[in-house]
N, C-alpha and C positions, 0 to 999 in steps of 0.2 A: 504493500500499501503505500502511495506517495504521500511525503509528509510536505504540505504545501507551508509556506512563508505566510505569515498572518500580518496583514495591515490592518491598522484602525484610523480611520480619519475622523477627526471632530470638526465638524464645520458650525461655525458661529454666526454666519451671515447669511442673509436672506437673500433672494433672487432678485434681480433687475436694478438693484442700487449700485451694484459693482459686479465685477465678474467672478467674485470668490466662489459662489455657489456653483457656477459654469465650472471653473477649473476643478473643484472638488469632485464633483461628479465625472469629469471627464478623465481625472487621475484613477478614480475608482474602476471605472471600466476598462481603461488601459493596464492597470495592474491585473484585473481579471485575466484580460487577454496573455498576460505574461505569466499566468499560473498562480497568483496569489489569492488567498482566501481572504476577502475583504469585507470588513463590518466598518458600518459608517454611523456616527451618532450626531445628531442634530440637535443643537442647543441655542437657546438664545432665540434670535431671529432667524437661525437657521431652520428652526421647525417649520419655516413657510416653504421650504423646498419640496417638500413631501405633499403638499396642498393641491388635492386633485382638480380644482377648476380655475386654473391658471389659464389666461388666455391674452398672453403679450401680443401686440401688434406687428413690434419692429425687432423683437428679440427672439432667440430661440427659446423654446418652452423648457425649461430646466425641470419641470416636473414630468415631462414626457422623456426626457433624457434619464431621469432617475428611475422611471419603471423600466427602463431598458436596462438599467445596471442591475436592477433588482432581477430582472429575468436572466441575466449573465449569471446571477448568483450572489450578488451583494446582500448582505444582512443589514437593513436599513432600519434605525430606531431612533425615535425622537424623545426629548425630556418630556416627560407628563406635565410637570409643573409649569415648564415654558408654553406648552401646546395649550393647556387649560387656560393661563393667562392672556391666550391670543383668540380665545373662542374655537380652537381646532380639537376635533375630537374625532373618533376612530371613523365616523361615517364622510369626513372631510379630506382623507388622505389617499394617496395613489394605491393600488392594489400591491399587495405584498410589504407596504409600510408597516411599521409598528409604533405604538406610544408606550413608552415604558419609564421606569424609574432610573434615576442615577445609578443605581446598583448594578443595572445591566452594563452600564458603561464603565463602571470599576472593573467588573468582569471581562469586559473587552481588553482594558487595559492589560490585565493580568496575563491574559492568553495571548496578547501580541509580540509579534518580532520587533516590529515598527509601529510607530504613533505619528501620525501627520495632524498636527493642530492648524486649522485655518481660521484665523482669529479676525483678521481685518484690521 
C-alpha cells in the first residue's frame, strides 16, 4: 500500500476580495495530481469558499473549483463557529464539503507532513 504525503491547507481568506482562495484551491488540486493526500480547513472568511450559490460575473467561480478538488479527493472542512457567525449551514455548502469543529483541524495538523497557511 502506498504511503501518501499529507498536506493540510489552512485558508483564512474568502473569495473575490483577493486571489488567495483561488490560489489555495489551485494548490490543493495540483497537490492531489502529484499524489498528495490533501485536507483543507476553511477558517474565518475562508468559510465562504465552500458556499454553494456563488455566481461571480467576471471572476472564476472558486466554489466550483473547490467542488472539483473535492471530487479529486480533497477533504474540505470549515470551522463551525466561523460558518455559524456568517449564517452558513450545511444546506449552503458545496457537495462534499463539511462544517466541523476546530478539533478536526487539530487532528489534521497532527497527521500532516506539511501545513500551508494561506492567511492573507
